[in-house]
C-alpha positions in Angstrom: -14.9 18.9 7.7 -12.4 16.8 5.8 -12.7 13.4 4.3 -9.8 11.2 3.2 -9.7 8.1 0.9 -6.6 6.0 0.4 -5.9 3.9 -2.7 -3.0 2.0 -4.3 -2.5 -0.8 -1.8 -1.5 -4.1 -3.4 0.5 -7.3 -3.2 4.1 -6.7 -4.1 7.3 -8.8 -4.1 10.1 -8.1 -1.6 12.5 -5.6 -3.1 9.7 -4.0 -5.2 8.1 -0.6 -5.3 4.6 0.7 -4.7 2.9 4.1 -4.7 -0.1 5.0 -2.4 -2.5 7.9 -2.9 -4.8 9.8 -0.6 -7.6 12.1 -1.8 -8.8 14.8 0.6 -12.1 16.6 0.2 -14.3 19.0 2.1 -12.7 21.8 4.0 -9.2 21.1 2.8 -8.2 24.7 3.3 -8.2 23.9 7.0 -5.5 21.2 6.7 -2.2 21.7 8.3 0.2 18.8 8.3 -0.5 15.5 6.6 0.9 12.0 7.6 1.1 8.4 6.5 0.7 5.8 9.2 0.7 2.0 9.1 -0.5 -0.9 11.3 1.0 -4.4 11.0 -1.0 -7.4 12.2 -0.9 -7.5 16.0 1.0 -4.2 16.3 0.1 -0.7 17.2 -0.4 2.0 14.5 2.9 3.8 13.8 3.8 7.0 12.1 5.6 6.4 8.8 6.1 9.9 7.3 4.8 13.4 7.7 4.8 16.6 5.7 4.2 19.9 7.4 2.1 22.8 6.2 5.3 24.5 4.9 6.3 21.3 3.0 9.0 19.9 5.3 9.2 16.1 5.4 10.1 13.7 8.2 10.4 9.9 8.2 10.5 7.1 10.7 13.9 5.4 10.8 12.7 2.0 9.3 11.6 3.8 6.1 14.2 6.5 5.8 15.8 6.5 2.4 13.2 4.1 0.9 9.9 6.1 1.2 9.0 9.5 -0.1 6.0 11.5 1.1 4.6 14.3 -1.1 1.5 16.4 -1.7 0.0 19.0 -3.9 -0.1 22.6 -2.7 -3.8 22.6 -2.2 -3.5 19.6 0.2 -6.1 17.7 -1.8 -3.7 14.9 -2.7 -1.2 13.0 -0.6 1.3 10.4 -1.9 3.7 7.8 -0.5 6.2 6.3 -2.9 7.7 3.1 -1.4 10.8 1.3 -2.7 12.9 -1.6 -1.6 9.9 -3.1 0.2 10.4 -5.9 2.8 8.1 -8.0 4.9 8.2 -5.5 7.8 6.4 -3.0 5.5 3.3 -5.2 5.4 0.3 -3.6 7.0 -2.7 -1.3 6.5 -1.6 2.1 5.5 -3.6 5.2 6.6 -3.4 8.8 5.6 -4.1 11.5 8.1 -4.8 15.2 7.9 -4.3 17.5 10.9 -7.1 20.1 11.3 -7.3 22.3 14.4 -4.9 20.0 16.3 -6.9 16.9 15.6 -6.1 14.1 13.2 -8.6 13.0 10.5 -8.1 9.5 9.2 -8.8 7.7 6.0 -10.2 4.1 5.8 -6.8 2.5 5.1 -5.4 0.5 2.2 -3.7 -2.9 2.5 0.0 -3.4 1.5 1.3 -6.9 1.5 5.0 -7.7 0.7 5.6 -11.3 -0.3 8.9 -13.1 -0.1 
């Protein structure tokens, strides 16, 4: 089994930057892709960025060019570097690890962008 713990969420001014981290433990050798998702108040959870087992990255249009997803080769650390933040980036950010076709979720970390 895999366990995930996010950290790094904070209050940040519009236009600022923030980095999030996710620590994976347990049977991390079983992890395939890893994702970042977010959920704004009153909205559904949405995919933000993904990194495949081979290391390819993809981003949702609203964050393309502003966010960068990365991980270590052992898939025990997942990162999201966020820049040029705006109010639409506010929400709870979750990391996810895909194991045998199923997503394992962290507990989430709050990101609040103030104007």
